[in-house]
N, C-alpha and C positions, 0 to 999 in steps of 0.2 A: 861746334859748327852751327852756323845759322840755319834755321829751318826755312825751307822753300815755301811753306804753306802758311803764310802770315794771315791770310784772309779767312782761312777755314775756322779758326778758333772763334772769332766774333760771329761768324755765320752760324755756328752751333747755338750760340746764345740767342741770335735773332730768330732762329727757327723755334727755339723753346718759348720765347716771348710770343711769337705768332701763335703757337699752340695754345698757350693760356689765354691769349686775347680771343681766339676763335671760340674757346669754351665759354668764356665770360660773356661775350657778345651773344652767343647762342642761348645761354641761360637767361640773359636779359630779354631776348626775343621771346622765349617761351613764357616767361612771366608776363610780358606785355600782351601776348596773345591770350593767355588765360585770364588776365584781369580785364582786358577789353571786352571779352566775350566773343561769342561766335556770330558771324554774319554769313550770309549765303556765299559771298566771295571768299571768305576767310574763316572756315569753321574751326572749332577748337581742336579738332583732330590734327590740324596742321602743326600744332605744338609738338606732337610726338615726332613728326618728320623733322622739324627744326632741331629738336633735341638730338635725334639720331645723327643728322648731318653735322651738327657742330661737334659732337663727340667723335665722329669719323675724321673731321678735319684736325681735331686735337691729336688723335692717334697718329695721323699721317705726319703732321708737322713735328711732333715730339719724336717720332721714330726717325725721321730724317736727321734731326739734331743729334740724336744718340748714335746713329750710324756714322755720322761725320766725326763725332768725338771718338768713337771706336777706331776709325781709320787713322785719326791723328795719333792715338796711343799706340796703335800697331806700327805706324811709321816710326815713331820715336823709339820704341823698343827694338825695332829692326835696325835702326841706325846705331843704337848702343852696342849691339852684338857684333857689328862689323869691325 
């Protein structure tokens, strides 16, 4: 039987790609802040905040992707037992 959730599988991949992009962009931002040096408007301590926020976004996006994947597996296995 054809699955009803055709869009969810690519969505899980998109969320995982977004997770890695958030982490990579955050790390690039941290390196940029540390290399540029601190200014009164943008002290070096902001790098810690950027690192924390980018890691938080990574966790959120990756978790959403994994939960969607889990739901798809659950739906597939439920369909097989019927």
